[in-house]
N, C-alpha and C positions, 0 to 999 in steps of 0.2 A: 914652539913657545914663543908670543909674540913678544921682542924689546920692551925696553923703556923708554926709548926714545919715540918709537911705536905710540905707546898710551898717554907720553906724554901727548903729541901730535892732537890724538883722539878730543884728549880732555881740551887740550884747544880750539880745535874745532867746535867743539856742541858747550862750552862754556856758555850758559844763561840762552839754550835752547830747550822747549817746551819738553817736558818729558814723554809724551807721545811721540813726537819725532825720533828723539834717540831711538826709545822703543823698538821702534818702525825698522831705522837702518840698522841695529843691529840685528833683530827675528830676520830680516831679510841675510842680513851677511853670516851669520851660524847658523840659519834654520834647522834638521832637525839636531841641530847637537850644542841647542841652547838648552837649561833648566831655572826654572822659577822656583825654588823653595820659600812656600808661605808656613808665616806661623796662625796665617786668621787673623791679624791685628788689624787697624784700623790703616798701615800705610801701605799694605797687601794686600788689604782690597784693592785699594786705591788700581795698585799694579795691574793686579786680576783682572776689573774692569776693563781698563786700557789695553793689558794684551788680548782678551778674550775678543772684543771691537778688532785687532790687527790680523791676530793670527789663532786661530782656535786651539789649530794644533801644538798649537807648544807648550810641552812637557812642565805637568806644574804640580810637583810636588808637595805632603807637607808627612809634618814629625809628628807620630804618635807613640810620645814615651808613659802612656799607661797611667798618666797623672793630669792626663786634661781636664779642663773645668766641662760641665755638662756641653755648659753655653759653646763653647770651640766648637763640639761633635755636631748644631745646630747647626752652627755657620757654613761648618762642612756641607750640609744638607741643601743650605737656602741658596749656598752659593753654584752650585752645581745646576741644581735647578735654576736659578736666574739666569747663566748665561750659558746653558746646555753642553759641560762641559765637566770633567772625571777628573778631579786631586788624586794623584795618586797618593794612596798614602803606607810611608812603612814605618817599622816598629824595631824594638831594639833587637835583641837576640833573648828568649826570655834563659837560657842559659845562666850570661851576664847576664842579668838582672838579679837571678835566683840569686847566683854565688853572693851576691853582691848586697844585697839582703839580706842576708841569713849569719853573713859573716860583718855586719854595720850597721846592721840597724834598719828597720823601712823607711825613718824621719833621719837616716843618717847624715845627710844635708845638713839637718842645724846645729852638728857638733864640730865643725869646721869645718875651712873653707877649699881645706885638700879632700876631703869627704862630697862635698857638694859640685866644685868639679870633675871627683870620679862619675857619679851620680850623671854631671848633663852628660861628658865624654861618652859613657856609655849607653843612657837613653838618646842622644843626639848625634856628637859627632860621629860617631862608627858609622848607624844607619846612615847619614850624610851622604858617607863615605859612595857609601856600597849607591846609593841612588843615585852620585854621582860617576856611575862608571861610562867611559867614553865620552862625558857633554866636555864644549872645548866656553860657552860662555855662563857666566852663575850669574839670574840676577836675583837681585836685593833691596829687601826695604827700611836702606838702612836710611835714617838721617842724623847729619851734622849734629842737631840742637840737641835730642833724644839725650844725650849724654855724654863728662867729658871723657867717654872711653872711644868718641866717634869721633872729636873733633877735628881730628887729622885725615879719615878716611876721602877718599878722592869718586868723583864721579866712574874713571876707569880705572880698577887694579889689579895687582895682579896677588891672587891669595897664594902663600907658600903654604901655608897649607896643605889647602887641595890641590894644586901646582893645577889651577882654574884661570881665566881674564873672567873677575866678575867687574860686574854691572850697577852701580846705584844709583837708579833714574833718578830718584828723590831726594839726593841728596844736601841739595840746598833748600828743599822745601821746610817753612813752619807748620807746626801741630795746625795754627790754624789751616793753613793753605790743603792744608789735610780733609780737614771736618769738612771746608768748603767746597770744595773735589765731591762728598760722597754729599752730602744736600744738593749739591746741582745736578748729577747721575743717578741719586736714588740708590747708591749702592750698599748692599747688605753690609750691615758689622753685627762684630762680635756683642752681643746686647749686657755684658760687664760695664762695655764702657759708659752705660749710662748712668749705671752705679759704683763711678769712680775710676775706674781699672783704665787709669791710662797709656801702662804695656800691659799684656796678656803672655804671659807662659803656662805653666806648669802649676795646678791649685795649688798646693802647700808651699809655693816656694815664689808668689802672688796677692797682692793684696791692694784693696785701694786706697786711692791718695789725696789731698786737697787738689787742686788749681795753680795753687802757691804751692808746691813742691815740686821735683824733677820731676820729668815723663817717669822716667826707670827708677825713680824713689820706691816703689811698690814691690821691686823687683829683687829677692835675696837682702830685703830690707835691713837687717841680724849684720850687713857685710861694709866695710869703708868701698865707695863711691868709684875707687878705681883700681874693685874687681868681681864689681859687677855686669861680668861675660859669662855664657855658659860657656865661652870656647870657638863656638862658631865663626865668630865674627874676630879674628882677631891683628893686627894691623900693624903691621911694621915698615918701621923708615925705607 
């Protein structure tokens, strides 16, 4: 495990550096111990393009929760074809999902925050932990300006939950930066973004929002902003 002083030193070293330079350094440093988990959203599509340009052998995975929109599956297909890569797909354990929905209902997530977090835990966190076995660096598409729950995240940080070093190369980017990059490099993106979906997750837990709302306002819109995380990204001081 890398210590806090080393993390702070690396954060200072790469403060203000281009995301491509940051990725190239860490991909070389950690080689086959790097994992990038993509949700196929705009930020993750930017990172996928950067990684495919630097090192096509980098391991890229996504979580199929069983409740994804068709447009997300289409994005997986187009992205693999565009860059000549193979995004690995991880599924939740069928027995856990069956027990959960039979006990609490098919749309349990609308009933309480507890139910929603249980659903996210079974469909996302458990399979991601399985995918991360043996890995030392986790690349994520977090941006600070996405929500109130992400304002204290750093470029490089230690993730206590998954016990892994976590790299957020777009942490300082604004939404405009993301879309400028997509346009400049003709990056394939989820077509739900064209329908007002600024952040995309599972179909029943995501809806379109106006450009004046928070980026993640359409995620679990029935909950308070401070609860709007699936549990994958928990920042601890």
